[in-house]
C-alpha positions in Angstrom: 206.2 -66.1 117.4 206.8 -69.7 118.3 208.7 -72.2 116.1 205.4 -73.8 114.9 203.9 -70.5 113.7 207.1 -69.5 111.9 207.1 -72.8 110.0 203.5 -72.3 109.0 204.2 -68.8 107.7 207.2 -70.0 105.6 205.1 -72.8 104.1 202.3 -70.3 103.1 204.8 -68.0 101.5 206.3 -70.9 99.4 202.8 -71.9 98.2 202.0 -68.4 97.1 205.4 -68.1 95.3 204.8 -71.4 93.5 201.4 -70.2 92.4 202.7 -67.0 91.0 205.4 -68.8 89.1 202.8 -71.1 87.6 200.9 -68.1 86.3 203.5 -67.4 83.7 204.1 -71.0 82.6 203.1 -71.8 79.0 200.6 -74.6 78.5 200.5 -77.1 75.5 200.1 -75.4 72.0 196.5 -74.9 70.8 195.5 -76.6 67.5 195.5 -74.3 64.5 192.1 -72.7 63.7 190.5 -74.5 60.7 188.2 -72.2 58.6 185.5 -73.9 56.5 183.8 -72.0 53.6 180.2 -71.1 53.9 177.6 -72.6 51.6 177.5 -71.3 47.9 174.5 -68.9 47.6 172.0 -68.0 44.9 171.8 -71.5 43.5 169.5 -71.7 40.5 169.0 -74.0 37.5 167.3 -73.9 34.1 166.6 -77.0 32.0 167.2 -76.2 28.3 166.4 -79.2 26.1 168.8 -81.9 27.2 171.0 -79.5 29.1 170.9 -78.3 32.7 172.4 -74.8 33.3 173.3 -74.3 36.9 174.5 -71.1 38.5 175.6 -70.2 42.0 177.7 -67.6 43.9 181.2 -68.5 45.1 181.4 -68.2 48.9 183.0 -64.9 50.1 182.9 -65.8 53.8 183.6 -68.8 56.1 181.0 -70.7 58.0 181.8 -68.6 61.1 181.1 -65.4 59.0 184.8 -64.4 59.0 186.2 -63.0 55.7 187.8 -63.6 53.3 186.8 -67.2 52.8 189.3 -70.0 52.9 188.0 -71.6 49.7 190.2 -73.2 47.0 187.5 -74.8 44.8 183.8 -75.5 44.6 182.6 -78.9 43.5 179.2 -79.8 41.9 177.5 -83.0 42.9 174.5 -84.6 41.2 172.3 -87.6 41.9 169.4 -89.0 39.8 166.6 -90.7 41.5 162.8 -91.1 41.6 162.4 -88.2 44.0 164.3 -85.1 45.1 167.2 -85.9 47.4 168.6 -83.9 50.3 172.0 -82.3 50.3 173.7 -84.9 52.5 172.4 -87.8 50.3 173.6 -86.1 47.1 177.1 -85.5 48.5 177.3 -89.1 50.0 175.8 -91.1 47.1 176.0 -88.7 44.1 178.6 -88.1 41.5 181.0 -85.2 41.3 180.1 -83.7 37.9 182.1 -80.5 38.0 184.9 -78.5 39.8 185.4 -74.8 39.7 188.7 -73.3 40.9 188.6 -70.3 43.1 191.4 -67.6 43.0 193.3 -66.9 46.2 192.0 -63.6 47.7 194.1 -60.5 47.8 196.0 -59.9 51.0 194.4 -56.8 52.6 197.7 -55.9 54.2 199.8 -56.2 51.1 200.8 -52.9 49.4 199.0 -51.9 46.2 200.9 -53.1 43.2 202.0 -50.5 40.6 200.3 -52.5 37.9 197.2 -54.6 38.4 198.0 -58.3 38.9 196.6 -60.6 36.2 193.4 -62.4 37.2 193.9 -66.0 38.3 192.6 -69.0 36.3 189.6 -69.5 38.5 186.7 -67.3 39.8 187.0 -64.8 42.5 185.1 -65.0 45.8 181.6 -63.6 45.5 181.6 -64.1 41.7 178.7 -65.8 40.0 179.7 -69.3 38.6 177.9 -71.2 35.9 178.0 -74.9 35.1 176.4 -76.8 32.3 175.7 -80.5 32.1 174.0 -82.8 29.5 171.2 -84.8 31.2 172.4 -88.4 31.4 170.6 -90.6 28.8 168.1 -93.2 29.8 166.6 -91.3 32.8 162.9 -91.9 33.5 160.8 -88.8 32.7 159.3 -89.0 36.2 162.8 -88.8 37.9 164.8 -85.9 39.2 168.4 -84.9 39.0 169.3 -83.2 42.3 172.4 -80.8 42.5 174.4 -79.6 45.4 177.4 -77.3 45.4 180.1 -77.5 48.0 183.2 -75.5 48.8 186.6 -76.9 49.9 189.2 -75.0 51.8 193.0 -74.9 51.1 193.5 -78.0 53.1 190.8 -80.0 51.2 188.3 -79.8 54.0 184.6 -79.6 53.1 182.6 -76.5 53.9 178.9 -76.1 54.2 176.9 -77.6 51.3 174.3 -75.5 49.4 170.7 -76.4 49.6 169.8 -79.3 47.3 168.1 -78.2 44.0 166.1 -80.9 42.2 165.6 -80.6 38.4 162.7 -82.6 37.0 163.6 -84.7 34.0 160.2 -84.4 32.3 160.1 -84.0 28.6 160.5 -80.4 27.6 157.9 -78.6 25.5 158.2 -78.6 21.7 160.4 -76.0 20.1 158.7 -73.1 18.4 159.0 -72.6 14.6 161.4 -70.0 13.3 160.5 -66.4 14.3 159.7 -63.6 11.9 161.7 -60.4 12.2 160.6 -56.9 11.1 161.9 -53.5 12.1 161.4 -49.7 11.8 163.5 -46.8 13.0 162.7 -47.4 16.7 162.5 -51.1 17.3 162.9 -54.7 16.0 159.7 -56.8 16.3 160.2 -60.5 16.7 157.1 -62.8 16.4 156.6 -66.6 16.3 153.8 -69.1 16.2 152.4 -70.1 19.6 153.2 -73.5 21.0 150.6 -75.8 22.6 151.4 -78.6 25.0 149.2 -81.8 25.0 148.2 -81.6 28.6 147.4 -78.0 28.5 150.3 -76.8 30.6 150.7 -73.0 30.3 153.6 -72.1 27.9 155.7 -69.0 28.0 158.6 -68.0 25.8 162.3 -67.0 26.2 164.0 -65.1 23.4 167.8 -65.3 22.8 170.3 -63.7 20.6 172.6 -66.6 19.6 176.3 -66.3 19.7 179.2 -66.7 22.2 178.0 -66.2 24.7 174.2 -66.5 24.1 172.4 -63.3 25.2 169.1 -63.7 26.9 166.7 -60.9 25.9 163.9 -62.0 28.2 165.3 -62.8 31.7 161.6 -63.4 32.7 159.7 -65.5 30.1 157.0 -63.6 28.2 153.5 -64.9 27.8 152.8 -63.5 24.3 154.6 -64.8 21.2 156.2 -61.5 20.4 158.9 -59.2 21.6 160.2 -55.7 20.8 164.0 -55.3 20.8 164.8 -51.5 21.0 168.6 -51.9 20.8 169.1 -50.9 17.2 172.5 -50.6 15.6 172.4 -49.9 11.9 174.3 -52.1 9.4 174.5 -54.8 12.1 173.2 -58.3 11.5 170.8 -59.4 14.3 169.7 -63.0 14.9 167.1 -64.4 17.2 166.0 -67.8 18.4 163.0 -68.7 20.7 162.5 -71.4 23.3 159.1 -72.5 24.7 159.1 -72.5 28.6 157.1 -74.4 31.2 157.6 -74.4 34.9 157.7 -77.8 36.7 158.2 -78.0 40.5 159.3 -74.3 40.4 162.1 -75.1 37.9 162.2 -73.5 34.5 162.1 -76.1 31.7 162.8 -74.8 28.2 162.5 -76.5 24.8 165.2 -76.8 22.3 165.9 -73.6 20.4 163.8 -72.7 17.3 165.7 -72.2 14.0 167.4 -68.8 14.0 166.0 -65.9 12.1 168.5 -63.1 11.0 168.2 -59.7 9.6 170.7 -57.0 8.7 169.5 -53.6 9.9 169.4 -51.0 7.2 168.5 -47.4 7.9 166.1 -46.5 5.1 163.8 -44.3 7.3 163.6 -40.6 6.6 163.8 -38.1 9.5 160.7 -36.1 10.4 159.7 -33.2 8.1 161.1 -29.8 9.4 158.5 -27.4 10.8 158.2 -23.7 11.6 160.0 -22.3 8.6 159.8 -18.5 8.5 161.7 -15.9 6.4 162.5 -12.2 6.6 163.5 -10.2 3.5 166.3 -7.5 3.7 168.5 -5.6 1.3 169.5 -8.3 -1.3 169.0 -11.2 1.1 166.4 -13.4 2.8 167.0 -14.8 6.3 165.4 -18.1 7.2 164.9 -19.9 10.5 163.1 -23.1 11.4 162.4 -25.5 14.3 165.2 -28.1 15.1 164.5 -31.7 14.1 164.0 -34.4 16.7 165.8 -37.1 14.7 168.5 -38.8 16.9 170.7 -39.5 13.8 170.3 -36.1 12.2 173.2 -35.0 9.9 171.8 -31.5 9.0 169.4 -29.6 6.7 169.2 -28.8 3.0 167.8 -25.4 2.1 165.7 -25.5 -1.1 164.7 -22.5 -3.2 163.0 -21.4 -6.5 163.6 -17.9 -7.8 160.7 -16.6 -9.8 159.7 -17.3 -12.5 161.1 -20.7 -11.7 158.9 -23.0 -9.6 161.1 -26.1 -9.1 162.8 -26.1 -5.7 166.5 -27.0 -5.9 169.2 -27.1 -3.1 170.9 -23.9 -2.3 173.3 -25.7 0.2 175.4 -28.3 -1.6 175.7 -30.3 1.7 173.6 -30.5 4.9 174.2 -27.6 7.2 174.0 -28.1 11.0 172.3 -24.9 11.9 168.5 -24.1 11.9 169.0 -20.8 10.2 170.3 -19.6 6.8 170.9 -16.3 5.1 170.4 -16.4 1.3 171.7 -13.7 -1.0 169.2 -12.9 -3.8 168.6 -10.0 -6.2 166.7 -7.1 -4.8 163.0 -7.3 -5.6 163.3 -11.0 -6.5 160.4 -13.2 -5.3 161.9 -16.5 -3.9 160.1 -19.6 -2.6 161.9 -21.7 0.1 161.6 -25.1 1.8 163.9 -27.1 4.1 164.7 -30.8 4.2 166.2 -32.8 7.1 168.9 -35.3 6.3 170.0 -38.1 8.6 173.5 -39.8 8.8 172.5 -42.5 6.4 171.6 -39.9 3.8 167.8 -40.3 4.0 166.0 -37.1 3.3 162.7 -36.0 4.9 159.8 -34.6 2.9 160.3 -30.8 2.3 158.8 -28.5 4.9 155.9 -26.3 4.1 157.1 -23.7 1.6 157.2 -20.0 2.1 157.7 -17.1 -0.4 159.7 -13.9 0.5 161.0 -10.9 -1.5 164.4 -9.2 -1.0 164.4 -5.4 -0.8 
């Protein structure tokens, strides 16, 4: 090999070595990954009188679909205008009307605590949030109040806004009159006068049980001015109020609440009459058996008898018995008439069963 070839080989080797050394050299540090919360989901609104009730679901993922979400709070923005606004306009030109804190998610790699940790002051990711606002006074009935919800991460960076939801500020329908409440042993019936709107807009109704919190009994408004509540608890006071409902631009608009109507539920209803009473006479005794009552609040049965020549049926058992059979000791040759009454837990007695007559041997 001549001198020129040797120098070329040495130079090539140095280049390769330098390239290999460069392979392990660290470059400049990458910027930290910034996660932004996804848009709040399931956004819905109901207008109730001069209030707007908004609900939405706290983000449980980031915009890139990774979990858990980096979300520290969700803010509610609103903008009133002559027409519905888009989300960007509401966030840019609207007013922040509410803030909901979001609890920090549990570390999936942290060991399970011996005692459950107390819930944070905010809502958890994926939880349904509610927000209530009084409609600002002076708004034109033809205007709209548009809402947008928006999550912020732990660094205060905005996430993806929810779709805008426009609530029409039209006058709500008139409130119904106070309902009437009646009940029997199976249901409570609530009725109220129908409401008419001047322009003929169809009216439906929403029934509520007032309290803290208010309980909606009709998640979907009902068309008829009546409702059957089958959740009976005896000795409990039950109150009801009704709101008339119209739908404007696919948003539910409810009237102010009717006056409340209350009733205390008293069980004054006798159980069904026992059936199928039969008797068999034996030495100095009569054995009775009958069909079990279908009453849900049954306490037991009273056995009634009249030993000839007496004709008045009087209780043999001083208190209700739970069984559907009874053995009665009577004098041999005695003619005895029997009947049975069902008794419920409130002490109501049924009509006596059909009577039978048996003779002990």
